[in-house]
C-alpha positions in Angstrom: 94.1 123.0 108.3 91.8 120.4 109.7 92.9 116.8 109.0 90.4 114.0 109.2 92.1 110.6 109.8 90.3 107.4 109.2 91.5 105.3 112.2 90.0 102.0 111.1 93.4 100.4 110.4 94.5 100.8 114.0 92.1 98.0 115.0 94.2 95.4 113.2 96.6 93.2 115.2 99.3 93.6 112.6 101.8 96.1 111.3 99.0 98.5 110.5 98.4 99.2 114.1 102.0 100.0 114.7 102.0 102.2 111.6 98.9 104.2 112.5 99.8 104.6 116.1 103.4 105.6 115.4 102.5 108.1 112.6 99.5 109.8 114.3 101.4 110.1 117.6 104.4 111.8 115.8 102.1 114.1 113.8 100.4 115.3 117.0 103.7 115.7 118.9 105.4 117.8 116.2 102.4 119.8 114.9 100.4 122.2 117.1 99.2 124.4 114.2 96.8 122.0 112.5 93.6 120.5 114.0 92.9 116.8 113.9 89.7 114.8 113.6 90.3 111.1 114.5 87.5 108.9 113.4 87.3 105.4 115.0 85.2 102.5 114.0 85.4 100.6 117.3 86.2 101.3 120.9 89.4 99.2 120.8 91.8 102.2 120.7 89.3 105.0 121.1 90.9 107.6 123.5 94.5 106.7 122.6 95.2 110.3 121.7 92.9 112.1 124.1 95.8 114.0 125.7 96.5 116.0 122.6 94.5 119.3 122.7 94.5 119.7 118.9 92.9 116.3 118.3 89.2 115.5 118.6 88.4 111.7 118.7 85.0 110.6 117.4 83.6 107.0 117.6 81.7 106.3 114.4 80.3 102.8 115.0 77.6 103.0 112.4 77.2 101.8 109.7 78.8 98.4 110.5 79.5 97.6 106.9 83.1 98.5 106.1 82.4 99.8 102.6 79.5 102.1 103.8 81.7 103.3 106.7 84.4 104.4 104.2 82.1 105.7 101.5 79.3 107.2 103.5 80.2 107.9 107.2 83.7 109.3 106.4 82.7 111.9 103.9 79.7 112.9 106.1 81.9 113.5 109.1 84.5 115.4 107.0 81.6 117.6 105.7 80.1 118.0 109.2 83.4 119.0 110.8 84.6 121.1 107.8 87.8 119.1 107.3 90.3 120.3 104.7 91.7 116.9 103.9 90.9 113.2 104.6 93.7 110.7 105.3 93.3 107.0 105.3 96.5 105.2 106.3 95.3 102.1 104.4 94.2 101.8 100.8 90.8 103.3 100.3 89.3 106.8 100.0 85.7 108.1 99.8 84.9 108.3 96.1 82.6 111.3 96.9 84.1 113.6 99.4 83.7 117.2 100.4 87.5 117.7 100.6 90.5 116.0 99.0 91.0 112.4 100.1 94.4 110.8 100.6 95.5 107.3 101.4 98.4 105.0 102.2 99.5 102.4 99.6 100.6 98.8 100.2 101.9 96.0 97.9 99.4 94.9 95.1 99.3 91.4 96.5 95.9 90.5 94.8 97.6 90.9 91.4 100.7 88.9 92.3 99.6 86.2 94.7 95.8 86.0 94.5 95.9 82.4 95.7 96.7 83.7 99.2 93.5 85.7 99.5 89.8 84.9 99.4 88.2 85.3 96.0 85.8 88.1 96.8 88.5 90.1 98.4 90.7 89.7 95.4 87.8 90.8 93.1 87.0 93.8 95.4 90.6 95.1 95.4 91.1 94.6 91.6 88.0 96.6 90.9 88.3 99.3 93.6 92.0 99.9 94.2 92.5 101.5 90.8 89.5 103.7 91.5 90.8 104.7 94.9 94.3 105.5 93.4 92.8 107.7 90.7 90.6 109.5 93.2 93.3 110.1 95.8 94.7 113.6 95.9 97.9 112.3 97.3 99.2 108.8 98.1 101.7 107.6 100.7 103.5 104.3 99.9 105.5 102.8 102.8 108.5 102.0 100.5 109.8 102.8 97.0 109.4 99.2 96.1 105.6 99.4 96.9 105.3 102.4 94.6 107.1 100.6 91.7 105.1 97.4 92.2 101.8 99.3 91.9 103.0 101.2 88.9 103.8 97.9 87.2 100.7 95.9 88.1 98.0 98.7 88.1 99.5 100.5 85.1 99.0 103.9 86.7 101.5 106.7 86.8 101.0 107.7 90.5 102.2 111.3 90.0 101.3 112.6 93.5 103.1 110.4 95.9 105.4 110.7 99.0 107.2 107.6 100.2 107.0 107.5 104.0 109.0 104.8 105.6 107.6 103.7 109.0 110.0 103.6 112.0 110.3 101.4 115.0 108.0 102.1 117.9 109.6 103.8 120.9 109.4 100.7 123.0 111.3 98.6 120.5 114.8 98.7 122.1 117.2 96.1 123.4 116.2 94.8 126.9 119.1 94.4 129.3 117.1 93.8 132.5 118.1 90.2 133.3 115.3 89.6 135.8 112.7 90.8 133.3 114.2 88.6 130.6 114.3 85.5 132.9 110.6 86.1 133.9 109.6 86.3 130.2 111.6 83.2 129.3 110.0 81.2 132.1 106.5 82.5 131.4 106.6 81.4 127.7 108.8 78.3 128.4 111.5 79.4 126.0 114.7 77.4 125.5 118.1 78.9 126.6 119.2 79.3 123.0 116.8 79.8 120.1 116.0 81.2 116.7 112.9 83.3 116.5 110.3 83.6 113.7 107.5 86.2 114.4 105.0 85.5 111.7 101.3 85.3 110.9 99.2 82.8 109.0 95.9 84.7 109.2 94.3 87.7 107.5 94.0 90.3 110.4 92.5 92.9 108.1 89.7 90.7 106.6 86.8 90.4 109.0 85.6 86.8 109.4 88.4 85.3 107.4 89.0 81.6 108.1 91.6 80.9 105.4 95.3 80.6 106.0 97.8 83.2 104.7 101.1 81.6 103.7 102.9 84.7 102.5 105.1 85.2 105.6 106.5 81.7 104.8 107.0 80.0 108.2 107.1 76.7 106.5 110.4 77.5 104.8 111.8 78.6 108.2 110.8 75.2 109.7 112.2 73.3 106.7 115.5 75.2 107.0 115.6 74.5 110.8 114.9 70.8 110.3 117.9 70.7 107.9 120.3 72.0 110.5 118.6 70.9 113.7 121.1 68.1 114.5 124.1 70.5 114.0 123.0 73.3 116.4 122.0 73.6 120.1 119.2 76.0 119.3 115.5 75.5 119.4 113.1 77.3 117.1 110.5 79.6 118.6 107.6 80.5 116.3 105.3 83.3 117.5 101.9 83.9 115.9 98.3 82.7 116.0 97.4 79.3 114.6 100.9 78.6 113.2 101.0 75.0 114.4 97.6 74.4 112.7 98.9 75.9 109.5 102.1 73.8 109.5 100.0 70.6 110.1 97.8 71.7 107.2 101.0 72.1 105.1 101.9 68.4 105.7 104.3 68.6 108.7 103.9 66.1 111.6 104.5 66.2 115.3 107.9 64.6 114.7 108.9 67.8 112.9 108.0 69.9 115.9 110.8 68.5 118.1 112.6 71.5 119.7 110.0 73.8 118.2 108.2 76.0 120.6 104.9 77.6 119.4 103.7 80.7 121.3 100.5 82.6 120.5 100.3 86.2 119.5 102.7 88.2 121.8 101.6 91.7 122.8 103.5 94.4 121.1 104.9 95.8 124.3 106.4 92.4 125.1 108.1 91.8 121.8 111.4 93.5 122.8 112.0 90.8 125.4 111.5 88.0 122.8 113.9 89.7 120.3 116.5 90.4 123.0 116.6 86.8 124.0 116.9 85.3 120.5 120.2 84.6 118.9 118.8 85.0 115.4 115.6 86.2 113.7 114.4 84.7 110.4 112.1 86.6 108.1 111.7 84.9 104.7 108.5 86.5 103.5 107.6 85.9 99.8 106.2 89.4 99.1 106.7 91.7 102.0 105.4 95.3 101.7 107.5 96.6 104.5 108.3 94.2 107.3 107.4 95.6 110.7 108.5 92.5 112.6 111.8 92.6 110.7 112.5 96.2 111.6 111.3 95.6 115.2 113.8 92.8 115.6 116.6 94.9 114.3 115.7 97.8 116.6 115.9 95.4 119.6 119.4 94.2 118.6 118.4 90.8 117.3 120.6 89.7 114.4 118.3 88.9 111.5 118.3 87.3 108.1 115.6 88.5 105.6 114.1 87.7 102.2 115.8 89.1 99.1 112.4 89.8 97.6 109.8 92.5 98.3 110.7 95.5 100.3 113.0 93.6 102.7 116.2 94.7 101.0 115.1 98.3 101.2 114.2 98.0 104.9 117.4 96.3 106.0 119.6 98.5 103.7 122.6 96.3 104.0 122.0 95.6 107.7 121.3 91.8 107.3 122.0 88.8 105.0 119.4 88.2 102.4 118.1 84.8 101.4 115.9 83.2 98.7 112.5 82.7 100.5 111.7 79.8 98.1 114.8 77.9 98.8 115.0 76.2 102.3 118.6 75.1 101.6 119.7 78.7 101.1 117.9 79.8 104.3 119.5 76.9 106.2 122.9 77.7 104.9 122.8 81.3 106.0 121.2 80.4 109.4 124.1 77.9 110.0 126.7 80.5 109.0 125.4 83.2 111.3 124.8 80.9 114.2 128.3 79.4 113.9 130.1 82.8 113.9 129.6 85.0 117.0 131.6 87.8 115.5 129.4 87.8 112.4 126.3 87.9 114.6 127.6 90.9 116.4 128.3 92.7 113.2 124.8 92.0 111.9 123.4 93.1 115.2 125.3 96.4 115.1 124.3 97.1 111.5 120.7 96.3 112.3 120.6 98.7 115.2 122.2 101.4 113.1 119.7 101.0 110.3 116.7 101.0 112.7 118.1 104.3 114.2 118.1 105.9 110.8 114.3 105.8 110.6 112.2 108.2 112.7 108.5 108.7 113.1 109.2 112.5 113.2 110.5 112.4 109.7 107.6 110.2 108.6 105.2 112.7 110.1 106.8 115.7 108.5 106.7 114.1 105.1 103.1 113.1 105.6 102.1 116.6 106.7 103.8 118.1 103.7 101.8 115.7 101.4 98.5 116.5 103.1 99.1 120.2 102.8 99.8 119.7 99.1 96.5 117.8 98.8 94.5 120.3 100.7 95.8 123.0 98.3 93.9 121.2 95.5 90.5 122.0 96.9 87.9 123.3 94.4 88.7 121.0 91.6 85.5 120.1 89.6 85.7 116.4 90.7 85.4 117.4 94.4 81.7 117.7 95.5 80.8 120.7 97.7 78.5 118.8 100.0 77.4 115.4 101.0 74.0 114.3 99.8 71.2 114.3 102.3 70.7 110.5 102.1 74.4 109.9 103.0 74.1 112.2 106.0 71.0 110.3 107.2 72.6 106.9 106.8 75.8 108.0 108.6 73.8 109.3 111.6 71.5 106.3 111.8 71.7 104.4 115.1 
């Protein structure tokens, strides 16, 4: 079987990059019988899997338009390379394809919280996502909660699905090297004791977006910290791009930022040091589809508290206290309880490490390969075109 993978989501500086990289790496490590065609849109991560002999990487940098890249270039390359199945880790598939298309599935945020997204993007997803879901030969949601949310809001049955939980990346482990931790603390000017919030306030998957995204809810974390600031020795470290600008936009002032340290986007390979230094991680997202930062913190031995909404309860699976993300007092209460009880922190840390160890990329890859094989076995249905139109081939090849 030849598997064509649309690698466009790996370009995002978000959980999507971790998901695509972890999944594809595991598929290639455990599977030597199938062949892989990895189709990149940019040079950012092109060559990442060049060491695997069963994988061929192709840079497809035309057309620039995302919709045309998905709908024209991808089916053309699948046709040209005689792929048996197309897999997009994100939520789109070619509507006309020479082989069965499959895709990942995320939370239907444009239905539930459209105010957090730009109007045209909401309109696009509300029109196109149901079409993609109907066209997909198999769908891979990251959590059972995601699947049920899409069934509820899209009104589709989703009969051909496989839930594939992501796992922590290999480097997400507790760091015990004191010299490395001290160097990291000094470089980022971190306090001796701190609470950490790894968050985002932008839309990394939307090219050119200038609007804020409040869904990760750092403002509730700050409000909770301000409520207990005078009763704890800890500072608050908030990691993420433009978070200070967002909080000023939300009405906070410089006085509220006393003992708050803002750091910019931290490279993925450095996150274990941040988590290993923190006494507590706070993740009160409103509508979390999975929670890569949450799982990463747990894998690094950072005690965490998480939102009781979205997929967070499924991700932590009893490994962390849950809070109401819309109630800063509830978040503050649990923060104070955990920070004031070292034995409780240690129990949460141990449960988080155990939960993170239960999830493996190898199992995610096996489930994905099984679903792709099922989809490839559906070839020859009337809805699947036998070839790509000449105009599509010409546009895809245009330089």
